[in-house]
C-alpha positions as CSV (number, residue, x, y, z in Angstrom):
1,M,62.6,-321.4,76.3
2,N,61.3,-322.8,79.6
3,R,64.2,-323.8,81.9
4,L,63.9,-326.3,84.7
5,P,64.9,-324.7,88.0
6,L,68.4,-325.5,89.2
7,G,68.5,-328.9,91.1
8,E,65.0,-329.9,89.9
9,S,64.3,-333.2,88.0
10,A,62.2,-333.8,84.9
11,R,61.9,-336.5,82.2
12,F,64.1,-337.2,79.2
13,V,63.7,-339.6,76.4
14,I,66.0,-340.8,73.5
15,L,64.2,-342.2,70.4
16,H,65.9,-343.8,67.4
17,H,64.1,-342.2,64.4
18,T,64.2,-344.2,61.2
19,V,63.2,-342.1,58.2
20,D,62.0,-343.0,54.7
21,P,65.2,-343.0,52.5
22,L,63.3,-340.9,49.9
23,S,62.7,-338.1,52.5
24,G,66.2,-336.7,52.0
25,R,66.8,-337.1,55.7
26,V,69.0,-339.6,57.6
27,D,68.2,-341.8,60.5
28,H,69.0,-340.1,63.8
29,Y,68.2,-339.9,67.5
30,D,65.7,-337.5,69.0
31,F,67.1,-336.4,72.4
32,M,64.2,-334.8,74.3
33,L,64.2,-332.9,77.6
34,E,61.0,-332.1,79.4
35,S,60.6,-328.3,79.5
36,G,57.3,-327.1,80.8
37,M,54.4,-328.5,78.7
38,S,56.6,-330.0,75.9
39,F,59.9,-331.6,75.2
40,L,62.9,-329.5,74.2
41,T,64.0,-331.6,71.2
42,M,67.4,-332.1,69.6
43,E,68.4,-334.3,66.6
44,I,71.7,-336.1,67.2
45,L,73.3,-338.4,64.7
46,E,75.1,-340.5,67.3
47,L,74.7,-341.5,70.9
48,P,76.9,-339.7,73.4
49,T,80.4,-341.2,74.1
50,K,82.5,-340.2,77.2
51,G,84.9,-337.5,76.5
52,K,83.4,-336.5,73.2
53,S,81.4,-333.5,72.0
54,I,78.6,-334.0,69.7
55,S,76.6,-331.6,67.6
56,A,72.8,-331.5,67.9
57,R,70.3,-329.7,65.7
58,L,67.5,-328.0,67.6
59,L,64.1,-329.1,66.4
60,P,60.7,-327.6,67.3
61,N,59.4,-328.7,70.7
62,H,57.6,-332.1,70.7
63,R,54.5,-333.0,72.6
64,L,54.9,-334.8,76.0
65,E,53.1,-337.8,74.4
66,Y,56.5,-338.7,72.9
67,W,57.4,-340.1,76.3
68,D,55.3,-343.2,75.3
69,I,55.3,-343.2,71.5
70,E,56.9,-346.0,69.6
71,G,56.3,-347.2,66.1
72,P,55.2,-345.4,62.9
73,I,54.9,-341.6,63.0
74,S,51.9,-340.0,61.1
75,G,52.5,-338.2,57.8
76,N,55.0,-340.8,56.5
77,R,57.7,-339.3,58.8
78,G,59.2,-342.7,59.6
79,S,59.1,-344.6,62.9
80,V,60.6,-344.2,66.3
81,R,62.0,-346.8,68.8
82,R,62.7,-345.8,72.4
83,I,66.4,-346.2,73.3
84,S,66.1,-344.9,76.9
85,R,64.0,-342.7,79.1
86,G,64.4,-341.5,82.6
87,L,65.1,-338.4,84.6
88,Y,67.5,-335.5,84.1
89,Q,68.5,-333.0,86.7
90,T,70.0,-329.5,86.2
91,L,73.3,-328.9,87.9
92,E,74.2,-325.6,86.3
93,L,72.0,-323.1,84.4
94,S,72.9,-320.0,82.5
95,P,71.2,-318.5,79.4
96,R,73.7,-320.2,77.1
97,H,74.8,-323.3,79.0
98,W,73.2,-326.1,81.0
99,T,75.0,-328.9,82.8
100,I,72.6,-331.8,83.4
101,T,72.7,-335.4,84.6
102,L,70.8,-338.2,83.0
103,A,69.6,-341.3,84.9
104,S,67.8,-344.3,83.5
105,P,68.2,-348.0,83.7
106,E,70.3,-347.8,80.5
107,I,72.2,-344.6,80.9
108,S,74.1,-342.6,83.5
109,A,75.6,-339.4,82.2
110,R,76.6,-335.8,82.9
111,L,76.3,-333.5,79.9
112,R,77.0,-329.8,79.2
113,L,74.7,-328.2,76.6
114,A,75.7,-325.0,74.8
115,F,72.7,-323.2,73.3
116,P,72.5,-320.8,70.3
117,E,72.5,-317.0,70.8
118,A,68.7,-316.9,70.6
119,S,68.4,-318.5,74.0
120,L,69.9,-315.4,75.7
121,A,67.6,-313.7,78.2
122,N,65.2,-316.6,78.1
123,Q,63.9,-315.6,74.7
124,P,61.9,-318.4,73.0
125,I,64.0,-320.4,70.6
126,K,62.5,-320.5,67.1
127,P,64.4,-323.5,65.7
128,Q,66.0,-323.1,62.3
129,S,68.0,-325.7,60.4
130,E,71.2,-323.9,61.4
131,D,70.4,-323.8,65.1
132,K,73.0,-326.1,66.6
133,I,73.6,-327.2,70.2
134,S,76.9,-328.5,71.3
135,I,76.7,-331.4,73.7
136,E,79.9,-332.0,75.7
137,V,79.9,-335.5,77.2
138,L,81.5,-335.1,80.6
139,E,80.6,-338.5,82.0
140,Y,78.8,-341.4,80.3
141,H,78.0,-345.0,81.3
142,S,75.7,-347.1,79.2
143,D,74.2,-350.5,79.1
144,L,72.8,-349.9,75.7
145,S,73.2,-352.7,73.1
146,N,72.0,-353.0,69.5
147,T,70.8,-349.4,69.2
148,N,70.6,-349.4,65.4
């Protein structure tokens, strides 16, 4: 897994992903952090709320084109609508934990991400359905409305 150097900034985007009800999946948010030549991507079922921890499912990295993509996704995988995009900055980095800030017109937040064991020693993460990331919401201010 590529890690952003401490104190550096990169892009983040949150997309609301609406899926076909027959797919067996549920609507969710794709939370993406730019990491090298792709987005480290996590599926979250709810937007962050101050003082709360949320669970995220690690997905395969997504192409950087998702910064601009909105609308139907190829292969009948549903559609996405951008909720927010901006910059994140790393405040603390370890093989298992990152503390980051998010800054966009809609969101100001400080989050602590706890990664699965596979991320130790900078080993590439090969996402599996059981790979979970815990996101602790340390600070969160939002001007988001009508996100569903």
